[in-house]
C-alpha positions in Angstrom: 53.6 50.0 39.6 56.6 48.1 41.1 58.4 48.1 37.8 57.7 51.8 37.3 59.2 52.5 40.8 62.2 50.4 40.1 62.9 52.2 36.7 62.4 55.6 38.4 64.9 54.6 41.2 67.4 53.3 38.7 67.1 56.4 36.5 67.6 58.9 39.3 70.5 56.9 40.8 72.2 56.5 37.4 71.9 60.3 36.7 73.4 61.1 40.1 76.3 58.7 39.6 76.9 60.0 36.1 77.0 63.7 37.4 79.3 62.6 40.2 81.7 61.1 37.5 81.3 64.0 35.1 79.7 61.9 32.5 77.1 63.2 30.1 74.5 60.5 29.7 71.0 60.4 28.4 68.7 57.6 27.5 66.2 55.3 29.2 65.8 52.5 31.7 63.4 49.6 31.0 62.2 46.9 33.3 60.4 43.6 32.6 59.4 40.9 35.0 57.7 37.6 35.3 54.6 37.7 37.5 52.0 35.1 38.1 49.0 37.1 39.2 47.3 34.0 40.5 49.7 34.0 43.5 49.2 37.7 44.2 45.5 37.4 44.0 45.5 34.2 46.1 43.6 32.2 43.5 46.2 29.4 43.2 47.9 28.3 46.4 50.8 26.8 44.4 51.6 30.0 42.6 54.3 32.3 43.9 53.4 35.7 45.3 55.1 38.6 43.5 57.6 38.6 40.7 59.7 35.6 40.1 62.3 37.6 38.2 62.9 41.2 37.2 65.3 42.4 34.5 66.5 45.9 34.0 68.0 47.2 30.7 69.6 50.5 30.0 69.6 52.3 26.7 72.1 55.0 27.0 73.5 57.7 24.7 76.9 58.9 25.8 80.4 59.6 24.6 81.7 57.7 27.6 83.7 54.6 26.9 82.2 51.1 27.2 84.2 50.6 30.4 82.9 53.8 31.9 79.3 52.8 31.0 79.7 49.4 32.5 81.2 50.9 35.7 78.3 53.4 35.7 75.7 50.7 35.6 77.5 48.6 38.2 77.8 51.5 40.5 74.1 52.3 40.0 73.1 48.8 40.9 75.4 48.7 44.0 74.2 52.1 45.3 70.5 52.1 44.6 68.3 51.0 47.5 65.8 49.7 45.0 68.1 46.8 44.0 68.5 45.5 47.5 66.5 42.4 48.6 
């Protein structure tokens, strides 16, 4: 559920930033993470609770330049509350 929420947050933020920059963008956002459920379930005291890493990837279709796409993703990561620790 956490990864789904992160993807939703990133997707909505990316769309808003793209609209603000007059960029036509479609595509998808994917999230993957490393989670040792033993820590979350409390079955192993040495296992970390929660995700030890999370990675987002963007598969976008657009006519924007590579630089514009890179700036769009960077702005999305800087603006979205879901990326803040």
